[in-house]
C-alpha angles and dihedrals in degrees: 000000000000130000129004128266094189141353131200131180131199109258093017106052120206113003132177111287090243095047117127107251105157125068118224090236095050106126088223086068100034100041107013090248097151139092134218145187130206124196140167124250118214118194090340093310118116109229115243091341095171092051091051093049090048090053090048088057091048092051091047091053090052089056093043091243123150112272111270113243100246099193093047093048091048091053090045090053093053090050091051092048091050089052092048092052091200119133098201116037145110125275123202132188122202121191120186132165088265108036151003126229139188115202127187118202136173118260116257108275095224100054097109092042089054092046090052096052100028131229132282115219128202114212111240124186108232138188114202116228136207092280096049109141094023122109095229123156087241087100097129094112091050092049092046090054090050092047092049090052091051091049088058094050099265128119098225145345132265109215113217127181119242089259091056097259114149112239118167144288120273092264104009145055120249127231134176137186129223109187104309095338124099122209134188131173115268121252086234085081089071094249124145116285095231116210092214088048090055093049092052092048092059112108094356132110103236127159114228114195152116110294130185117227090245090063093052090048090056094049125115094233139008130195144160131229129204139146098260101028092041108192111355122185119227118217100174136034109180104309095340118099130205138185123245096261138208097252094062091047093049093047092048091052091046092049092051091050091050090050091049091242101117 
């Protein structure tokens, strides 16, 4: 996402997109002591807004931050969306020890192109830290893994524990299909509890477990899920190639129907 369509701040409401809103001594800036949420907006409606605000509160508690004011942030988000006047976009919340923000951005222009061709993932060994599973702004390691993958000709990274256990992508959950069975790593592995992941699990028989990389590499289909990218097929993991499969296509269609977007 590049640029801002609208910006709103607790206590100030909608402000110009280039307005200064963060103090230089805010611990969210100085020490990365802040949390965020990013969600997709369909036809002016934020997707699973309550679930995202609940997760923001959970992340804030992990960082020992004051509890974010859910009702006020929800109202702030609607004000920002009204100012943006964009039906389909991305909404982000930022909560620091000093302030709360709602930011509206355009969706990445290449999402459907990527969905059509599928992603390539570079395998990256990963050790989870104390904040694993929290949406803190201390995302530098995740972004470095993603940047390194791009430098090597991949679209994203696949994070794998030192013992070879599949975890997640830097900003997405991982799924794979064996025959007619779907699998995704368990939240017991201290991965992010994705909101889109939770929506797609409802009413479906999906195995959640601890999977070695070798098993994913032998799967019939691999894909990622996230709020902005939705369901994204994977066509390469390291040197192993896959086809864009039927499960990702079906789940994408189902997600859009659920969101009222098609």
